KOLMIKE-212141 format. One record per atom (N, C-alpha, C): atom name; x, y, z. Coordinates in Angstrom, 2 decimals, decimal comma, always signed. Example, Ala and Ser with C-alpha at 12.3 -4.5 7.8 and 13.67 -1.06 7.14 Angstrom:
! KOLMIKE-212141
(N; (+13,19; -5,69; +7,80))
(CA; (+12,30; -4,50; +7,80))
(C; (+13,20; -3,30; +7,80))
(N; (+12,85; -2,25; +7,08))
(CA; (+13,67; -1,06; +7,14))
(C; (+12,90; +0,03; +7,87))
***
This chain:
! KOLMIKE-212141
(N; (-21,48; -35,42; +11,44))
(CA; (-19,91; -35,76; +11,06))
(C; (-19,26; -37,40; +11,45))
(N; (-19,20; -38,50; +10,21))
(CA; (-18,91; -39,55; +10,45))
(C; (-17,37; -39,88; +11,08))
(N; (-17,17; -40,73; +11,94))
(CA; (-16,00; -41,10; +12,73))
(C; (-15,39; -42,20; +11,67))
(N; (-14,52; -42,15; +11,40))
(CA; (-13,55; -43,42; +11,71))
(C; (-13,22; -43,39; +9,95))
(N; (-13,61; -42,60; +9,37))
(CA; (-13,81; -42,11; +7,67))
(C; (-12,25; -41,71; +7,22))
(N; (-11,06; -42,17; +6,79))
(CA; (-10,03; -41,43; +6,43))
(C; (-10,02; -40,25; +5,55))
(N; (-9,18; -39,16; +5,92))
(CA; (-9,22; -38,11; +5,27))
(C; (-7,88; -37,68; +4,09))
(N; (-7,86; -37,81; +3,11))
(CA; (-7,06; -37,73; +2,42))
(C; (-6,08; -35,94; +2,61))
(N; (-5,15; -36,72; +3,05))
(CA; (-4,02; -35,20; +2,93))
(C; (-5,15; -34,12; +3,57))
(N; (-4,80; -34,74; +4,96))
(CA; (-6,01; -33,61; +6,14))
(C; (-5,13; -32,50; +5,94))
(N; (-3,68; -32,41; +6,62))
(CA; (-3,15; -31,17; +6,29))
(C; (-3,38; -30,02; +5,33))
(N; (-3,48; -30,86; +3,92))
(CA; (-3,52; -29,70; +2,70))
(C; (-5,09; -29,20; +3,01))
(N; (-5,83; -30,16; +3,01))
(CA; (-7,44; -29,82; +3,46))
(C; (-7,82; -28,52; +4,66))
(N; (-7,29; -29,11; +5,18))
(CA; (-7,38; -27,72; +6,27))
(C; (-7,24; -26,66; +6,32))
(N; (-5,56; -26,25; +5,63))
(CA; (-4,87; -25,28; +5,03))
(C; (-5,38; -24,22; +4,04))
(N; (-6,32; -25,43; +3,14))
(CA; (-6,67; -24,77; +1,94))
(C; (-8,27; -24,34; +2,58))
(N; (-8,53; -24,74; +3,70))
(CA; (-10,00; -24,40; +4,23))
(C; (-9,16; -23,06; +4,92))
(N; (-8,65; -22,78; +5,54))
(CA; (-7,83; -21,99; +6,13))
(C; (-7,81; -20,38; +5,53))
(N; (-6,91; -20,57; +4,63))
(CA; (-6,88; -19,75; +3,03))
(C; (-8,08; -19,30; +2,77))
(N; (-9,07; -20,08; +2,92))
(CA; (-10,73; -19,68; +2,26))
(C; (-11,40; -18,67; +3,41))
(N; (-11,61; -19,43; +4,45))
(CA; (-11,83; -18,40; +5,63))
(C; (-11,22; -17,10; +5,77))
(N; (-9,80; -17,05; +5,41))
(CA; (-9,09; -16,20; +5,83))
(C; (-9,28; -14,47; +4,89))
(N; (-9,44; -15,23; +3,36))
(CA; (-10,11; -14,40; +2,64))
(C; (-11,03; -13,96; +2,70))
(N; (-11,89; -14,77; +2,87))
(CA; (-13,65; -14,69; +2,61))
(C; (-13,79; -13,80; +4,01))
(N; (-13,49; -13,87; +4,84))
(CA; (-13,65; -13,52; +6,31))
(C; (-12,89; -12,69; +7,31))
(N; (-11,65; -12,69; +6,87))
(CA; (-10,92; -11,77; +7,12))
(C; (-9,87; -12,58; +8,76))
(N; (-8,97; -12,45; +9,06))
(CA; (-7,79; -12,83; +10,09))
(C; (-9,09; -12,89; +11,49))
(N; (-9,84; -12,18; +11,84))
(CA; (-10,51; -12,47; +13,44))
(C; (-11,59; -14,11; +12,86))
(N; (-11,87; -14,25; +12,18))
(CA; (-12,98; -14,86; +11,90))
(C; (-11,76; -16,29; +12,00))
(N; (-11,08; -16,42; +11,62))
(CA; (-9,86; -18,17; +11,59))
(C; (-10,48; -18,62; +12,83))
(N; (-11,28; -19,59; +13,07))
(CA; (-10,94; -20,08; +14,74))
(C; (-11,06; -21,25; +13,91))
(N; (-10,32; -22,59; +15,12))
(CA; (-10,45; -23,96; +14,85))
(C; (-11,91; -24,19; +13,99))
(N; (-12,78; -24,03; +14,65))
(CA; (-14,42; -24,44; +14,55))
(C; (-14,34; -23,84; +13,23))
(N; (-14,11; -22,66; +12,71))
(CA; (-14,69; -22,23; +11,32))
(C; (-13,38; -22,84; +10,15))
(N; (-12,52; -23,52; +10,60))
(CA; (-11,18; -24,23; +9,65))
(C; (-12,16; -25,70; +9,51))
(N; (-12,21; -26,29; +10,57))
(CA; (-13,21; -27,55; +10,31))
(C; (-14,26; -27,53; +9,46))
(N; (-15,09; -26,36; +10,14))
(CA; (-16,46; -26,73; +9,66))
(C; (-16,13; -26,46; +7,63))
(N; (-15,43; -25,24; +7,05))
(CA; (-14,96; -25,27; +5,96))
(C; (-14,35; -26,16; +5,63))
(N; (-13,85; -27,03; +5,92))
(CA; (-13,19; -28,53; +5,70))
(C; (-13,65; -29,69; +5,63))
(N; (-15,09; -29,67; +6,40))
(CA; (-16,16; -30,33; +6,40))
(C; (-15,35; -31,89; +7,05))
(N; (-15,28; -31,36; +8,00))
(CA; (-14,52; -32,32; +9,06))
(C; (-14,47; -32,24; +10,49))
(N; (-14,67; -33,17; +11,41))
(CA; (-14,96; -33,16; +12,69))
(C; (-13,32; -31,82; +13,39))
(N; (-13,75; -31,14; +14,43))
(CA; (-12,60; -30,45; +14,84))
(C; (-11,92; -30,93; +15,37))
(N; (-11,73; -32,23; +15,95))
(CA; (-10,76; -32,44; +16,71))
(C; (-9,99; -33,09; +15,61))
(N; (-9,82; -33,62; +14,34))
(CA; (-9,18; -33,97; +13,15))
(C; (-8,31; -32,59; +13,73))
(N; (-8,30; -31,38; +13,42))
(CA; (-7,10; -30,70; +13,53))
(C; (-6,37; -30,76; +15,08))
(N; (-7,05; -30,78; +15,66))
(CA; (-6,47; -31,18; +17,51))
(C; (-5,52; -32,35; +17,42))
(N; (-5,98; -33,38; +16,28))
(CA; (-4,99; -34,64; +16,27))
(C; (-3,75; -34,02; +15,53))
(N; (-3,41; -33,58; +14,79))
(CA; (-2,46; -33,31; +13,54))
(C; (-1,89; -31,86; +14,51))
(N; (-2,27; -31,47; +14,46))
(CA; (-1,61; -29,80; +15,28))
(C; (-1,76; -29,79; +16,96))
(N; (-0,54; -29,24; +17,99))
(CA; (-0,68; -29,45; +18,96))
(C; (-1,66; -28,45; +19,75))
(N; (-1,80; -27,09; +19,09))
(CA; (-2,61; -26,23; +19,01))
(C; (-3,27; -25,59; +18,09))
(N; (-3,96; -24,06; +17,82))
(CA; (-3,99; -23,64; +16,79))
(C; (-3,51; -22,99; +16,61))
(N; (-2,42; -22,39; +17,52))
(CA; (-1,53; -21,68; +16,98))
(C; (-0,33; -22,16; +16,33))
(N; (+0,13; -23,49; +16,56))
(CA; (+0,76; -24,46; +15,94))
(C; (+0,26; -24,88; +14,31))
(N; (-1,04; -25,28; +14,26))
(CA; (-2,00; -24,81; +13,01))
(C; (-1,66; -23,60; +12,39))
(N; (-1,61; -22,56; +12,70))
(CA; (-1,78; -21,68; +11,98))
(C; (+0,00; -21,31; +11,33))
(N; (+1,01; -21,41; +12,15))
(CA; (+2,32; -21,47; +12,13))
(C; (+3,10; -22,23; +10,98))
(N; (+2,17; -23,10; +11,09))
(CA; (+2,67; -24,31; +9,69))
(C; (+1,50; -23,87; +8,62))
(N; (+0,85; -23,39; +9,01))
(CA; (-0,20; -22,50; +7,64))
(C; (+0,38; -21,61; +7,00))
(N; (+0,99; -20,78; +7,86))
(CA; (+2,01; -19,03; +7,14))
(C; (+2,90; -19,94; +6,77))
(N; (+3,55; -21,40; +7,03))
(CA; (+5,22; -21,38; +6,42))
(C; (+4,71; -22,55; +5,41))
(N; (+3,62; -22,54; +5,46))
(CA; (+3,69; -23,60; +4,15))
(C; (+3,12; -22,65; +3,18))
(N; (+2,47; -21,65; +3,10))
(CA; (+1,87; -20,83; +2,58))
(C; (+3,71; -19,49; +2,08))
(N; (+4,38; -19,58; +2,99))
(CA; (+5,73; -18,84; +2,33))
(C; (+6,30; -19,38; +1,21))
(N; (+5,93; -20,92; +1,75))
(CA; (+6,91; -22,23; +1,04))
(C; (+6,32; -22,09; -1,09))
(N; (+4,92; -22,15; -0,62))
(CA; (+4,43; -21,49; -1,86))
(C; (+4,92; -20,30; -2,52))
(N; (+4,61; -19,45; -2,09))
(CA; (+5,25; -18,22; -2,43))
(C; (+6,90; -18,66; -3,57))
(N; (+7,57; -19,08; -2,81))
(CA; (+8,60; -19,66; -3,06))
(C; (+9,01; -20,21; -4,59))
(N; (+7,72; -20,90; -4,92))
(CA; (+7,53; -21,82; -5,86))
(C; (+7,29; -20,88; -6,71))
(N; (+5,87; -20,08; -6,67))
(CA; (+5,28; -19,29; -7,72))
(C; (+6,73; -18,49; -7,71))
(N; (+7,27; -17,90; -7,16))
(CA; (+8,49; -17,03; -7,66))
(C; (+10,09; -17,57; -8,03))
(N; (+9,79; -18,71; -8,51))
(CA; (+10,67; -19,80; -9,02))
(C; (+10,96; -18,96; -10,34))
(N; (+9,54; -18,78; -10,67))
(CA; (+9,44; -18,44; -12,55))
(C; (+10,34; -17,29; -12,90))
(N; (+10,13; -16,23; -12,13))
(CA; (+10,82; -15,37; -12,10))
(C; (+12,10; -14,83; -12,26))
(N; (+12,57; -15,76; -11,17))
(CA; (+14,26; -16,06; -11,05))
(C; (+14,84; -16,62; -12,58))
(N; (+13,83; -17,58; -12,99))
(CA; (+14,37; -17,79; -14,42))
(C; (+13,82; -17,08; -15,52))
(N; (+13,14; -16,01; -15,19))
(CA; (+13,11; -14,70; -16,50))
(C; (+14,37; -14,06; -16,43))
(N; (+14,95; -14,05; -15,49))
(CA; (+16,35; -12,88; -15,80))
(C; (+16,73; -13,26; -17,10))
(N; (+17,29; -11,99; -17,97))
(CA; (+17,41; -12,35; -19,05))
(C; (+16,50; -12,33; -19,81))
(N; (+15,22; -12,29; -19,40))
(CA; (+14,43; -12,53; -20,78))
(C; (+13,47; -11,47; -20,40))
(N; (+12,48; -11,43; -21,75))
(CA; (+11,78; -9,64; -21,74))
(C; (+12,40; -8,62; -20,77))
(N; (+11,41; -7,48; -20,28))
(CA; (+11,80; -6,70; -19,44))
(C; (+11,99; -6,68; -18,30))
(N; (+12,76; -6,14; -17,20))
(CA; (+12,93; -6,11; -16,35))
(C; (+11,58; -5,61; -15,39))
(N; (+11,06; -4,33; -15,93))
(CA; (+9,73; -4,05; -15,44))
(C; (+8,69; -4,96; -15,91))
(N; (+8,29; -6,17; -17,02))
(CA; (+7,39; -6,44; -16,98))
(C; (+7,57; -8,07; -16,08))
(N; (+8,60; -8,03; -15,85))
(CA; (+8,89; -9,30; -15,17))
(C; (+8,43; -8,81; -13,29))
(N; (+8,86; -7,99; -13,32))
(CA; (+8,95; -7,42; -11,83))
(C; (+7,08; -7,02; -11,46))
(N; (+6,54; -6,06; -12,76))
(CA; (+4,91; -6,02; -12,73))
(C; (+4,27; -6,99; -12,23))
(N; (+4,61; -8,33; -13,21))
(CA; (+4,07; -9,79; -13,26))
(C; (+4,20; -10,56; -11,72))
(N; (+5,44; -9,73; -11,40))
(CA; (+5,83; -10,89; -10,17))
(C; (+4,69; -10,38; -9,00))
(N; (+4,92; -8,87; -8,57))
(CA; (+4,51; -8,21; -7,78))
(C; (+2,92; -8,24; -7,53))
(N; (+2,34; -8,38; -9,00))
(CA; (+1,07; -8,12; -9,27))
(C; (+0,06; -9,84; -8,87))
(N; (+0,82; -10,73; -9,08))
(CA; (+0,83; -12,01; -8,73))
(C; (+0,84; -11,95; -6,94))
(N; (+1,45; -11,80; -7,06))
(CA; (+1,88; -11,81; -5,32))
(C; (+1,05; -11,10; -4,37))
(N; (+0,85; -10,12; -4,71))
(CA; (-0,62; -8,95; -4,23))
(C; (-1,92; -9,47; -4,24))
(N; (-2,05; -10,22; -5,77))
(CA; (-3,48; -10,79; -5,56))
(C; (-3,55; -12,09; -5,13))
(N; (-2,36; -12,84; -4,23))
(CA; (-2,85; -14,16; -3,40))
(C; (-3,06; -13,88; -2,00))
(N; (-2,96; -14,76; -1,30))
(CA; (-3,17; -14,65; -0,02))
(C; (-2,14; -13,76; +1,16))
(N; (-1,37; -13,03; +0,05))
(CA; (-0,36; -12,54; +0,94))
(C; (-0,32; -11,78; +1,60))
(N; (-1,80; -11,06; +1,62))
(CA; (-1,61; -9,62; +2,20))
(C; (-2,79; -9,93; +3,64))
(N; (-3,36; -11,20; +2,99))
(CA; (-4,11; -11,73; +3,85))
(C; (-3,60; -12,37; +5,01))
(N; (-2,40; -12,86; +5,09))
(CA; (-1,43; -13,86; +6,14))
(C; (-0,60; -12,74; +6,50))
(N; (-0,54; -11,74; +5,95))
(CA; (+0,35; -10,54; +6,89))
(C; (-0,73; -10,01; +7,58))
(N; (-2,53; -9,92; +7,29))
(CA; (-2,88; -9,31; +8,22))
(C; (-3,05; -10,22; +9,50))
(N; (-3,36; -11,63; +9,63))
(CA; (-3,22; -12,49; +10,20))
(C; (-2,41; -12,60; +11,47))
(N; (-0,77; -12,26; +10,46))
(CA; (+0,45; -12,49; +11,68))
(C; (+0,18; -11,09; +12,74))
(N; (-0,38; -10,00; +11,81))
(CA; (-0,47; -9,02; +12,78))
(C; (-1,55; -9,20; +13,83))
(N; (-2,52; -9,82; +13,63))
(CA; (-2,85; -9,70; +14,76))
(C; (-3,40; -10,60; +15,77))
(N; (-2,60; -11,64; +15,20))
(CA; (-2,22; -12,90; +16,64))
(C; (-0,60; -12,82; +17,35))
(N; (-0,85; -12,05; +18,59))
(CA; (+0,85; -12,38; +18,86))
(C; (+1,81; -13,97; +19,52))
(N; (+0,67; -14,61; +19,65))
(CA; (+1,10; -15,79; +19,69))
(C; (+1,71; -16,65; +18,54))
(N; (+1,38; -16,07; +17,17))
(CA; (+1,37; -16,61; +16,13))
(C; (+2,69; -16,19; +15,72))
(N; (+2,85; -14,82; +15,82))
(CA; (+4,09; -13,91; +15,58))
(C; (+4,99; -14,39; +16,42))
(N; (+5,10; -14,70; +17,61))
(CA; (+5,67; -15,46; +18,14))
(C; (+6,59; -17,19; +18,09))
(N; (+5,44; -17,52; +17,36))
(CA; (+5,68; -18,72; +17,28))
(C; (+6,69; -18,82; +16,00))
(N; (+6,07; -17,84; +14,84))
(CA; (+7,02; -17,60; +13,52))
(C; (+8,14; -16,99; +13,80))
(N; (+8,50; -16,39; +14,50))
(CA; (+10,10; -15,83; +14,58))
(C; (+11,21; -16,78; +15,13))
(N; (+10,49; -18,11; +15,47))
(CA; (+11,65; -19,20; +15,78))
(C; (+11,95; -19,39; +14,51))
(N; (+11,39; -19,33; +13,36))
(CA; (+11,47; -20,04; +11,80))
(C; (+12,51; -19,02; +11,44))
(N; (+11,91; -17,43; +11,75))
(CA; (+12,12; -16,34; +10,55))
(C; (+12,13; -15,11; +11,34))
(N; (+13,42; -15,26; +11,71))
(CA; (+13,41; -14,00; +13,08))
(C; (+13,75; -12,82; +12,65))
(N; (+13,43; -12,25; +11,39))
(CA; (+13,63; -10,49; +10,97))
(C; (+12,44; -10,32; +10,34))
(N; (+12,06; -9,00; +10,00))
(CA; (+10,76; -8,68; +9,17))
(C; (+9,57; -8,95; +9,45))
(N; (+8,69; -8,90; +8,42))
(CA; (+7,18; -9,33; +8,93))
(C; (+7,34; -10,19; +7,64))
(N; (+7,06; -11,57; +8,25))
(CA; (+6,75; -12,55; +7,64))
(C; (+6,00; -12,70; +6,48))
(N; (+6,32; -13,21; +5,73))
(CA; (+5,93; -13,29; +3,56))
(C; (+6,14; -12,00; +3,21))
(N; (+6,45; -10,73; +3,55))
(CA; (+6,49; -9,87; +2,82))
(C; (+8,24; -9,66; +2,90))
(N; (+8,87; -9,83; +3,90))
(CA; (+10,05; -10,29; +4,05))
(C; (+11,02; -11,27; +3,05))
(N; (+9,79; -12,61; +2,50))
(CA; (+10,41; -13,35; +2,01))
(C; (+9,96; -13,15; +0,92))
(N; (+8,98; -12,17; +0,33))
(CA; (+8,84; -11,93; -1,25))
(C; (+10,13; -10,60; -1,53))
(N; (+10,58; -10,04; -0,62))
(CA; (+11,35; -9,21; -1,05))
(C; (+12,72; -9,72; -0,59))
(N; (+13,23; -10,98; -0,17))
(CA; (+14,25; -11,94; -0,68))
(C; (+14,16; -12,13; -2,22))
(N; (+13,23; -13,02; -2,54))
(CA; (+12,94; -13,47; -3,37))
(C; (+13,43; -11,89; -4,69))
(N; (+12,63; -11,27; -4,66))
(CA; (+13,17; -10,33; -5,63))
(C; (+14,16; -10,08; -5,44))
(N; (+14,60; -9,50; -4,37))
(CA; (+16,23; -9,21; -4,22))
(C; (+17,17; -9,90; -5,28))
(N; (+16,93; -10,90; -5,01))
(CA; (+17,67; -12,29; -5,87))
(C; (+17,47; -12,24; -6,93))
(N; (+16,30; -11,63; -7,88))
(CA; (+16,04; -11,71; -9,46))
(C; (+16,39; -10,13; -10,08))
(N; (+16,58; -9,04; -8,97))
(CA; (+17,43; -8,20; -9,34))
(C; (+18,83; -8,05; -9,49))
(N; (+19,68; -9,10; -8,58))
(CA; (+20,77; -9,63; -8,42))
(C; (+21,38; -10,15; -9,70))
(N; (+20,65; -11,13; -10,18))
(CA; (+20,58; -11,92; -11,66))
(C; (+20,41; -10,98; -12,73))
(N; (+19,67; -10,05; -12,46))
(CA; (+19,56; -8,80; -13,26))
(C; (+20,25; -8,10; -13,45))
(N; (+20,86; -7,49; -11,90))
(CA; (+22,10; -6,77; -12,40))
(C; (+23,50; -7,23; -12,83))
(N; (+24,15; -8,64; -12,81))
(CA; (+24,80; -9,23; -13,13))
(C; (+25,10; -9,51; -14,66))
(N; (+23,26; -9,52; -15,52))
(CA; (+23,12; -9,46; -16,63))
(C; (+23,68; -8,25; -17,46))
(N; (+23,64; -7,37; -16,53))
(CA; (+23,79; -5,91; -16,68))
(C; (+22,50; -4,93; -17,27))
(N; (+21,07; -5,45; -16,66))
(CA; (+20,00; -4,90; -17,37))
(C; (+19,51; -3,91; -16,39))
(N; (+20,25; -4,20; -15,13))
(CA; (+20,01; -2,60; -14,11))
(C; (+21,81; -2,29; -13,90))
(N; (+21,36; -1,03; -13,39))
(CA; (+22,68; -0,18; -12,65))
(C; (+23,74; -1,13; -11,71))
(N; (+24,46; -1,14; -12,59))
(CA; (+26,14; -1,94; -11,64))
(C; (+25,65; -1,87; -10,09))
(N; (+25,72; -0,65; -9,70))
(CA; (+25,71; +0,16; -8,51))
(C; (+24,26; -0,01; -7,86))
(N; (+22,98; -0,67; -8,75))
(CA; (+21,75; -1,11; -7,80))
(C; (+22,04; -1,32; -6,48))
(N; (+21,11; -1,19; -5,00))
(CA; (+21,18; -1,57; -3,80))
(C; (+20,02; -2,16; -4,45))
(N; (+20,14; -3,90; -4,72))
(CA; (+18,53; -4,51; -5,12))
(C; (+17,85; -4,59; -3,69))
(N; (+18,33; -4,86; -2,58))
(CA; (+17,67; -5,00; -1,29))
(C; (+17,22; -3,91; -1,24))
(N; (+17,05; -2,90; -1,26))
(CA; (+16,67; -1,83; -1,02))
(C; (+15,55; -1,53; -1,56))
(N; (+15,91; -1,75; -3,34))
(CA; (+14,65; -2,10; -4,61))
(C; (+13,85; -3,09; -3,70))
(N; (+14,32; -3,69; -4,11))
(CA; (+13,12; -4,87; -3,49))
(C; (+12,27; -4,83; -2,01))
(N; (+13,10; -3,77; -0,70))
(CA; (+12,35; -3,76; -0,41))
(C; (+11,43; -1,99; -0,17))
(N; (+11,58; -1,56; -1,31))
(CA; (+10,75; -0,20; -1,93))
(C; (+9,33; -0,80; -2,70))
(N; (+9,85; -1,98; -3,48))
(CA; (+8,71; -2,29; -4,34))
(C; (+7,78; -3,31; -3,26))
(N; (+8,43; -3,70; -2,41))
(CA; (+7,27; -4,55; -1,61))
(C; (+6,32; -3,80; -0,28))
(N; (+7,43; -2,83; -0,07))
(CA; (+6,55; -1,73; +0,70))
(C; (+5,47; -1,00; +0,21))
(N; (+5,98; -0,49; -1,20))
(CA; (+5,25; +1,09; -1,62))
(C; (+3,83; -0,12; -1,49))
(N; (+4,11; -1,17; -2,58))
(CA; (+2,79; -1,92; -3,14))
(C; (+1,53; -2,07; -1,79))
(N; (+2,53; -3,22; -0,97))
(CA; (+1,29; -2,74; +0,13))
(C; (+1,14; -1,94; +0,57))
(N; (+1,58; -1,01; +0,90))
(CA; (+1,00; +0,64; +1,38))
(C; (-0,35; +1,12; +0,80))
(N; (+0,01; +0,58; -1,03))
(CA; (-1,05; +1,50; -1,77))
(C; (-2,51; +0,14; -1,53))
(N; (-1,91; -1,49; -1,43))
(CA; (-3,27; -2,00; -1,82))
(C; (-3,50; -2,74; -0,30))
(N; (-2,90; -2,81; +0,81))
(CA; (-3,47; -3,36; +1,99))
(C; (-4,63; -2,46; +2,39))
(N; (-6,10; -3,06; +2,64))
(CA; (-6,53; -3,11; +3,38))
(C; (-7,93; -3,05; +2,72))
(N; (-7,62; -3,20; +1,04))
(CA; (-8,33; -3,58; -0,23))
(C; (-9,15; -4,50; -0,68))
(N; (-10,41; -4,90; -1,11))
(CA; (-10,96; -6,12; -0,99))
(C; (-10,82; -6,34; -2,77))
(N; (-10,03; -5,66; -3,79))
(CA; (-9,78; -5,80; -4,84))
(C; (-8,41; -6,11; -5,15))
(N; (-7,62; -7,03; -6,26))
(CA; (-6,49; -7,14; -6,75))
(C; (-5,62; -6,13; -6,79))
(N; (-4,42; -5,57; -6,86))
(CA; (-3,87; -4,54; -7,25))
(C; (-3,97; -4,49; -8,74))
(N; (-4,45; -3,59; -9,21))
(CA; (-4,30; -2,72; -10,88))
(C; (-2,68; -2,80; -11,17))
(N; (-2,53; -3,70; -12,49))
(CA; (-0,81; -4,22; -13,05))
(C; (-0,39; -2,68; -13,22))
(N; (-1,79; -2,29; -13,65))
(CA; (-1,24; -0,15; -14,14))
(C; (-0,10; +0,30; -13,32))
(N; (-0,94; +0,21; -12,26))
(CA; (-0,50; +0,77; -10,68))
(C; (+0,83; +0,23; -10,52))
(N; (+0,87; -0,99; -9,98))
(CA; (+1,86; -1,50; -10,19))
(C; (+3,31; -1,66; -10,90))
(N; (+3,15; -1,15; -12,66))
(CA; (+3,72; -1,12; -13,11))
(C; (+4,38; +0,35; -13,06))
(N; (+3,75; +1,13; -12,60))
(CA; (+4,48; +2,66; -12,00))
(C; (+4,89; +2,84; -10,87))
(N; (+4,68; +2,00; -10,07))
(CA; (+5,53; +1,36; -8,97))
(C; (+6,76; +1,30; -9,21))
(N; (+7,21; +0,03; -10,08))
(CA; (+8,22; -0,77; -10,29))
(C; (+8,84; +0,45; -10,86))
(N; (+8,46; +1,00; -12,07))
(CA; (+9,06; +2,06; -13,13))
(C; (+9,69; +3,06; -12,28))
(N; (+8,89; +3,74; -10,66))
(CA; (+9,68; +4,16; -10,13))
(C; (+10,62; +4,02; -9,33))
(N; (+10,40; +2,99; -9,13))
(CA; (+11,56; +2,29; -7,66))
(C; (+12,94; +2,05; -8,23))
(N; (+12,71; +1,67; -9,87))
(CA; (+13,77; +0,89; -10,70))
(C; (+14,75; +2,08; -11,22))
(N; (+13,79; +3,44; -11,38))
(CA; (+14,54; +4,99; -11,99))
(C; (+15,48; +5,17; -10,36))
(N; (+14,97; +4,87; -9,37))
(CA; (+16,33; +5,59; -8,38))
(C; (+17,41; +4,53; -8,15))
(N; (+17,66; +3,43; -9,08))
(CA; (+18,74; +2,55; -8,89))
(C; (+19,86; +3,04; -10,09))
(N; (+19,18; +4,03; -10,88))
(CA; (+20,41; +5,50; -11,37))
(C; (+20,77; +4,91; -12,84))
(N; (+19,73; +3,96; -13,40))
(CA; (+20,13; +3,84; -14,79))
(C; (+18,24; +2,76; -15,04))
(N; (+18,02; +3,27; -15,74))
(CA; (+16,52; +2,64; -16,17))
(C; (+16,71; +1,34; -16,68))
(N; (+15,76; +0,14; -16,30))
(CA; (+16,32; -1,48; -16,53))
(C; (+15,95; -1,44; -18,00))
(N; (+16,62; -2,39; -18,53))
(CA; (+15,91; -2,64; -20,38))
(C; (+14,49; -3,69; -19,78))
***
C-alpha cells in the first residue's frame, strides 16, 4: 500500500468497508484488519482517525443510526397520505432489509462497544430503540390526524412492530418478506382499538 496518498472522506470509506464486512461475514469477522483491507488502505489509517477499534465501531454505529433517521424522514412526511399499514409496511421492511439487524448483532457481540454506546444512547437496544422512536413519532402524527384510534399507545405499538419483526427475522440471511411484515403491521395496529385508514 503506497504511503503519502491522500484518501478522500476516510471516515465514510472506512464505515462503508465495515458495513460490507459486517453484512458479508458477520460481527465476529469485523476487525480493524478486515476493515482496512476491505477499504483498500493501510491499517494505520484507521488508528490515525480513531483512538481504538471500539471507538471506530461506536462512531460507525452512531453514523448508521443517523442514516436510519434520514431514511425514516420519508415515513414522518407520509403521515396523512396513503394508508397507515402501507406506510409502516414499507418503512419496517426497509429497516430490516438494511444493515440494522447486523448492527444489533455487532452491538450484542461486543461488550466494550455497548459500554461506549451507552454514553450517547443510554436506554434500550441501540438501532432498534431509535427505529421504534421514529415509528412512534409517525404513529403519533397519524393519531393526531385521526387515522388511528385516539387512545392508541403509539410507543407500545412501535415497540411491538420492531420487536415482532426482529424476532421473526433475526438470524436469517434474507430480507423480510413484505407480506409477512404487512401481517405483523396489521395485527399490531388492530390492537390499537380501531383499524387504521
